[in-house]
N, C-alpha and C positions, 0 to 999 in steps of 0.2 A: 504494500500500500504506500502511496506517495505521501510526502509530508504535506500537512495541511496548514493553512493560515492560522495563526494563533488565536484569532478572534472567531474562527468558525466553530460551530458547535455540532456535535453528533445529533442524528435523528433518533426517534423512538417509534417503533412500530407496535402500536397497541392493538389489542383485540377490539373489533367493532361490536356494538350491541347486536346480538343475534336477531332481535326483532326489528331493529332499524339500523341497517348497515352503514348509513351515512353518519352515525353517531358512535362515540366510543362506548364500550361496555361500562355501565355505571359502577361495576365492581372495582374498576381501576381509575375512577374519577379523581381521587385524591393524588394518586401517583402521576396521572397525566398533568394535573395542575403543577405538581412539583417539577416535572420535566420541562414544562413550558416556562415556568419561572426561571429555570436554569438556562434558558435560551435554546432548548432543544427543539428541532423540527418535529412535527407530529404527523404520522401517517397511520392509516387504519388497515387491519387485516381481517378478512372473513375467516375466522377460525374453523367454523363448521365446514366451509367449502374445502379448506386445506385437509381436514381429517377425512373427507370423502374422496380425496384424490384430485380435486380441481385446484391445483396450486396456482395456475394462471388466473383463474377467477378470483382466488383468494387475495391476490395482490393487485387486482385491476384498479383499485383506487390509489395506488402508490404512484406518485409522479415519476416519470422517467428521469434517469440521471440525477436523482435527488438524495442518494445515499451519502455516506454509510449510515447504517441503522443498528441500534440495539433492539432486539425483540423484547417485548414485555407483555406477558399475558399468560393464558392457560397453558398447561403442559402439552407438549407436542412429542409424539413418538419420534425416535431418531431418524427413521427412514423418511417420515413426512417432513422433518426439518430439512433434510437434504433436498427434497423437492421444493421447499420454500426457497432455499438458497438459489437453486437453479432458476426458479421462476423470477426471482428478483434480478438475477444476472441478465436475463433476457430484457429486462427493463432498464438495464444500465446501473443497477443498484447493488450494494454489497451489505453483508451482515458483518458486524464487528466480531462476532463469534461465529466461525465457520462451522460447517456440519461435522467435521472430524472432531473439533474441539468441543462442540456441544455434546457429542456422544461420550467423550472422555469424562466430562463433568457429570453427565446425566446418569450414566450407567456405572455400577460399582466396579466392574473389571477395569474400567478406564482410569480410575483414580486410586484404587486400592494400594498398588505397589508403593506409591509415594507416602502413604500413611501407615505402612506396616510399623507396628510398635505403638501407634497412637490410637488404633481402632481395634475392635474385636477381631480375632482371627477368623478368616473366611475362606470358603472354597465354593466353586460354582461349576455349572455345566450348562451348555447351550440347550435350550428347549424351545421348540416352536409352538406358538399358540395352537391349541387343538390337538397337539400330539399327546399320546399317552405319557404319563409321568414315568420316570425311571423305576425299574423294578426294585424290590427291597434289597436284593444283592447289590445292585448298582448304587443305590443310595448308601448302603453300608460302606462300600468302597470309597465313595465320595467323602463321607463324613470321617473316615478313619484318621486323616491327618489332624483333625481337631481333638481327637482323644475322647475319653468319656466325660460326661457332664451334660448340663442343659445347653440347648441351642435355640436358634431362631431360624425360621424359614421365610424367605422373601424371593422376589425376582430381582432382576438387575436394577430396578428403579424403586419399587415400593413393597411394603409388607402389608399384611392384613391384621394390624395390631388390634383392631376393634373386634376381631374374632380370635382373640388371643389364644384361648385354649384349644380351639378346633383347627385353626389354620395358620398359626404363627409360632407358638411356643412348644418346644419339645423338651419334656422334663429330663430325658436321658437319650442322648444321641446314639448310644450303643444299643438301645432297644430297637431292633429292626422293625418290629410290628408298629411300635409307637411312632417312629420316624416316618414310616411309609404312610400311616394313616393321616398324619398332619400334612405331609407333602401332597397326598392325593386330594385332600380337601382344599388345600391352597390352590392347586392347579384347577380344580373344579370351579372354585369361586372366581378366580381370575379369568377363566374362559378365554375369549379372544383378546383380552387386554393384557395377557401375560407378556412382560417386556423382557426380551433377550434370552432369559433362561432362569434356572433355579440357583439360589444362593443359600448356603448354610453358614450361619455365623455362631461362634461361641457366645453364650449368654453371659453378660456381666451385670451384677446388681448395682443399680444407681440409686442415689438418694432421691427423695420425693420433691426436690426443689424446682423441678422443671428444667427444660433445656434452654440453652442460649443459641441464637443464630447469629453468626458473624458473616458480614457481607464484605467481600474482598474485591477490590478493583485494582488491577495491575499489581497484585501482590501486597497491597496495603489494606488494612482494615478500615473501610470507609464508614461502617455502621455496625453496632452491636444491638440486637433486639432480643426480645423474648421469642420463644417458638410460637407459631400461630395456634398450636393446640393448647398452650398455657399462657395467654397474653397478659395475665395478671402477675406472672412470676418473672423476675428479672435477675437471674443469677449472673455473676460477673466472672467470666472464665479467665484463665491465664493463657496468654497468646504466644509467648516467645518460640516454643518448639513448634507450634502450629504454623507460625509465619514461615519458618524454614520449609515445612512440608508444602505449603501453598506455593512458595517460590519454586520448589522443584517441579510442581505440577505445571507451572508456567501458563496457566489459563487466565483469561482477562477478567472475567466476572464470575465468581463462584461464591457459594455459601458453604459454611461448615456448621453443622449442628453438634453442640457439645453438651455433655452431661457429666456430672460429678459422680464418680464411682464411690462406693461405700468406703473404700480405703483412702479417700481424699485426693484421688488422681483424676484430672480432667481427661475425658476420652471423646474421640470423634465418633459420633453415632452415624453420621451421614455427611456426604459431600454432595452438592448439587450445582446445577447451572443456575446462576443468579437470575437469568431472564425468566425462569419459570418457578422460582422459589417464592413462597407466599410471605408477605409482610403481615405481622400480627396486627390485630385491631388497635388503633390508636397510635401506631408507630409514626414518628416524625421522620420523613424520608428526604427532606430537603438536601441535606449534605450528601446523601448517596447519589441523588440524581444530578447534583452539581458536579460530583466527581465523574460520573458517566458522561455527562454532556461535554466535559472538557478533556476527556481522555484522548491522548494523541493516537496517531496511526502507527501501524507496525509494518 
């Protein structure tokens, strides 16, 4: 990407209101106002059209040669994000997070290596949506490096923590029947939305103070918020070792969710692409969008 004039600001591609495509989705009204206050250009994306495979239609309201853009909106599967990047390219526009970097931040296998030692131990295997889950023997082989003890089942992007006992938590990974039952239920509930494959993670006990979400722009912590699931809890995490890992990852806009383990150590629960990470209710995002609007090219 070429150097930009120092006064030029990046654009923001927000989701449109699904009922009135000429208007922004009201869910992101506060963030759009923050982006506009920071001097960012605003364009709208038809998220529903993108998810159904009509990437050209999804970006039809984006002015030609008006990039570069940060996307900001609802989650996008990695393959659809690549289609979004291509459709914008046809219009002479670029995304500041390209499709390869989006996948690295969005899916656990992309970021895990840089955070080994800071996050629960994990193993995974590719699984296509609609495919039968691995057999009990295959699951036992997958879980073996984690050793005995409790674990968590998820896909490359999300867990089903609200179905904790039936489709997320495994009391003993060495119990083949138990592990297979939880995995089977998880795969059944995810159905066509299973992302990438299956992940097994060692379970670590955290204190009940809620998680913190740190928003990183070009390797610097631009904002620390509560997690959207616990917006009234504001733990203050320690960041030095985390900053080094984020720097190794080398991605432009990412989030890290942190929880305090019962032994007093801060642990990375999840890494995500900042473009699709949720802000908790009541969070003040002005500084974050100012950093994004002013971020230079690469």
